[in-house]
C-alpha positions in Angstrom: -82.8 -9.5 78.9 -86.3 -8.0 79.2 -85.9 -7.4 82.9 -82.7 -5.3 82.2 -84.7 -3.3 79.6 -87.5 -2.6 82.1 -84.9 -1.6 84.8 -83.2 0.7 82.3 -86.5 2.3 81.3 -87.5 2.9 84.9 -84.1 4.3 85.6 -84.4 6.7 82.6 -87.8 7.7 83.8 -86.5 8.4 87.3 -83.6 10.5 85.9 -86.1 12.5 83.8 -88.3 13.1 86.8 -85.3 14.1 89.0 -84.0 16.5 86.3 -87.5 18.0 85.9 -87.8 18.4 89.7 -84.3 19.9 89.9 -85.1 22.3 87.1 -88.4 23.4 88.8 -86.6 23.9 92.1 -83.9 26.1 90.5 -86.5 28.0 88.5 -88.4 28.6 91.8 -85.3 29.9 93.6 -84.4 32.2 90.7 -88.0 33.6 90.4 -88.4 33.8 94.2 -85.1 35.8 94.6 -86.1 38.0 91.7 -89.5 38.8 93.3 -87.8 39.4 96.7 -85.4 41.9 95.1 -88.3 43.6 93.3 -90.1 43.9 96.6 -87.0 45.4 98.3 -86.6 47.9 95.5 -90.3 48.9 95.7 -90.0 49.4 99.4 -86.9 51.5 99.0 -88.5 53.6 96.4 -91.5 54.2 98.6 -89.2 55.2 101.5 -87.3 57.6 99.3 -90.5 59.1 98.0 -91.8 59.5 101.6 -88.5 61.1 102.7 -88.5 63.5 99.8 -92.1 64.4 100.4 -91.5 65.0 104.1 -88.4 67.2 103.4 -90.4 69.2 100.8 -93.2 69.7 103.3 -90.8 71.0 106.0 -89.5 73.8 103.9 
């Protein structure tokens, strides 16, 4: 009976670790994609600013 308890405990521990790992991976993907979108937006804003400045200079 004790062996079954040990196996059950190790199984629970493994599930906890897998869930934690999965959570960390999902969090990493969400944060990473958010940072990528922020970067794209910043680049777009810089490009728009440069175009506006260039158009204003031409006039």
